[in-house]
C-alpha positions as CSV (number, residue, x, y, z in Angstrom):
1,M,-21.3,11.7,-0.6
2,N,-18.7,9.1,-1.6
3,R,-15.3,10.6,-0.7
4,V,-15.5,12.5,2.6
5,A,-12.6,14.4,4.0
6,I,-13.0,15.3,7.7
7,F,-10.4,17.8,8.9
8,G,-9.7,20.5,11.3
9,N,-7.6,21.3,14.4
10,A,-6.6,18.7,17.0
11,G,-9.2,17.8,19.5
12,G,-12.0,19.0,17.3
13,G,-14.1,15.8,17.3
14,K,-12.9,14.5,13.9
15,S,-12.6,10.8,15.0
16,T,-15.9,10.8,16.8
17,L,-17.7,12.4,13.8
18,S,-15.9,10.1,11.4
19,K,-16.9,7.0,13.2
20,R,-20.6,8.1,13.5
21,L,-20.7,9.2,9.9
22,A,-19.3,5.8,8.8
23,E,-21.9,4.0,10.8
24,M,-24.7,6.1,9.3
25,T,-23.6,5.9,5.7
26,G,-21.8,2.5,5.5
27,L,-18.8,4.3,3.9
28,P,-15.4,2.8,4.8
29,L,-13.5,4.8,7.5
30,V,-9.8,5.4,7.4
31,A,-8.1,7.1,10.3
32,L,-4.9,8.7,8.9
33,D,-3.1,8.3,12.2
34,L,-3.3,4.5,11.7
35,L,-1.6,4.9,8.3
36,K,1.0,7.4,9.5
37,Y,2.0,5.9,12.9
38,K,3.1,2.4,14.0
39,P,1.8,0.8,17.2
40,G,3.5,2.6,20.0
41,G,3.4,5.9,18.2
42,G,6.5,5.9,16.0
43,E,6.1,7.3,12.5
44,V,6.2,5.0,9.5
45,P,8.6,6.0,6.8
46,Y,7.2,9.0,4.8
47,E,7.4,7.0,1.5
48,E,5.3,4.2,3.0
49,Y,2.7,6.6,4.3
50,K,2.6,8.5,1.0
51,A,2.1,5.3,-1.0
52,A,-0.8,4.2,1.3
53,H,-2.3,7.7,1.1
54,N,-2.1,7.7,-2.7
55,E,-3.7,4.2,-2.8
56,L,-6.5,5.4,-0.6
57,L,-7.3,8.4,-2.8
58,Q,-7.8,5.9,-5.7
59,Q,-10.7,4.2,-3.9
60,D,-14.2,5.2,-5.0
61,Q,-15.5,5.6,-1.4
62,W,-14.0,6.6,1.9
63,I,-14.3,8.7,4.9
64,V,-10.9,10.0,5.9
65,D,-10.3,11.3,9.4
66,G,-7.2,13.4,10.2
67,Y,-4.4,15.4,9.0
68,G,-1.5,13.2,7.8
69,S,1.0,15.7,6.4
70,L,0.8,19.1,4.9
71,D,1.2,17.9,1.3
72,T,-1.3,15.1,1.6
73,V,-4.1,17.1,3.3
74,W,-4.4,19.4,0.2
75,E,-4.3,16.4,-2.2
76,R,-7.1,14.7,-0.2
77,L,-9.2,17.8,-0.1
78,E,-9.0,18.2,-3.8
79,V,-10.1,14.6,-4.5
80,A,-12.9,14.6,-1.9
81,D,-16.4,15.3,-3.1
82,T,-17.5,16.2,0.5
83,L,-15.6,18.3,3.0
84,V,-16.4,18.4,6.7
85,Y,-14.4,21.1,8.4
86,L,-14.5,21.1,12.2
87,D,-13.7,24.6,13.2
88,M,-14.6,24.9,16.8
89,P,-13.6,27.8,19.1
90,I,-10.0,27.3,20.2
91,L,-10.8,26.9,23.9
92,L,-13.2,24.0,23.0
93,H,-10.3,22.3,21.2
94,Y,-8.1,22.6,24.3
95,W,-11.0,21.3,26.5
96,W,-11.6,18.3,24.2
97,V,-7.9,17.5,24.1
98,T,-7.9,17.5,27.9
99,K,-11.1,15.4,28.0
100,R,-9.6,12.9,25.6
101,F,-6.5,12.7,27.8
102,L,-8.6,12.0,31.0
103,K,-10.8,9.5,29.3
104,G,-7.7,7.9,27.7
105,F,-6.7,6.4,31.1
106,M,-9.8,4.2,30.8
107,I,-10.3,3.8,27.0
108,P,-7.7,4.4,24.3
109,P,-8.5,7.4,22.2
110,E,-10.3,6.6,18.9
111,G,-8.2,6.5,15.8
112,W,-4.9,6.4,17.8
113,P,-2.4,3.6,17.0
114,K,-2.3,0.8,19.6
115,D,-0.1,1.6,22.6
116,S,0.5,5.2,21.6
117,P,1.8,7.2,24.6
118,L,-1.1,9.2,26.0
119,L,0.9,12.0,27.7
120,K,3.2,12.6,24.8
121,G,0.3,12.6,22.3
122,T,-1.7,15.0,24.5
123,L,1.2,17.4,24.9
124,N,1.7,17.3,21.1
125,S,-2.0,18.0,20.6
126,Y,-1.9,21.1,22.9
127,Y,1.0,22.5,20.7
128,T,-0.8,21.4,17.5
129,V,-4.0,23.3,18.6
130,W,-2.0,26.5,18.9
131,L,0.0,26.0,15.7
132,C,-2.9,24.9,13.6
133,N,-5.0,27.8,14.8
134,K,-2.2,30.2,13.8
135,K,-1.1,28.7,10.5
136,L,-3.7,26.3,9.0
137,T,-7.0,27.6,10.3
138,P,-7.0,30.7,8.0
139,K,-6.0,28.6,5.0
140,Y,-8.7,26.0,5.8
141,R,-11.3,28.7,6.1
142,E,-10.3,30.2,2.7
143,Y,-10.2,26.8,1.1
144,V,-13.7,25.7,2.2
145,N,-15.2,29.1,1.2
146,Q,-13.8,28.6,-2.3
147,A,-14.7,24.9,-2.5
148,K,-18.4,25.6,-1.9
149,G,-18.9,26.1,-5.6
150,T,-17.7,22.7,-6.6
151,K,-18.1,20.4,-3.5
152,R,-20.5,19.6,-0.8
153,V,-19.0,21.6,2.2
154,Y,-20.0,21.5,5.9
155,H,-18.2,24.1,7.9
156,L,-19.1,23.1,11.5
157,Q,-18.3,25.8,14.1
158,S,-20.2,24.7,17.2
159,P,-21.6,21.6,18.9
160,N,-25.0,22.8,17.6
161,D,-23.6,22.7,14.1
162,L,-22.6,19.1,14.7
163,K,-26.1,18.1,15.8
164,E,-27.5,19.8,12.7
165,F,-25.0,18.0,10.5
166,Y,-26.1,14.6,11.8
167,R,-29.7,15.5,11.3
168,S,-29.1,16.6,7.7
169,V,-27.3,13.4,7.0
170,E,-30.1,11.3,8.5
171,I,-32.7,13.2,6.4
172,E,-30.6,12.7,3.3
173,L,-30.2,9.0,3.9
174,A,-33.9,8.5,4.6
175,K,-34.7,9.8,1.0
């Protein structure tokens, strides 16, 4: 486990899992939203994001949290040796987006660029949950099923799967 891609639909717990996994393993964590967006929420130019992403993929170790863009997600999944796909029930994604919004009044959401607009980001996340579920989720599921032959794959589909994932990592690190 050296190059870990954590991916899935909006509000699925990617940032929380990424942070905890980085703390457990000592691997460097990169939140893609911090590469793709400026403080305040505006996007960096695509070429700048793409160059930073390409540089990231050249590193020997990383945990990458997030989506980025359609072309870079597939590049990242190919380079990763470990895939962690968060594929929770869609209603749970909507609930966690709402929870992140409510908590965001007290604590900025993890992995979000500084001073990003909470309401705009939340509304975008609600739309993204629907769109991802319709367009990307089937492709992600197909990809992880095929990747099981060549990569370490964790397809987490419930909060219990998350707990089991953390336990398995703890056991592996204890060896």
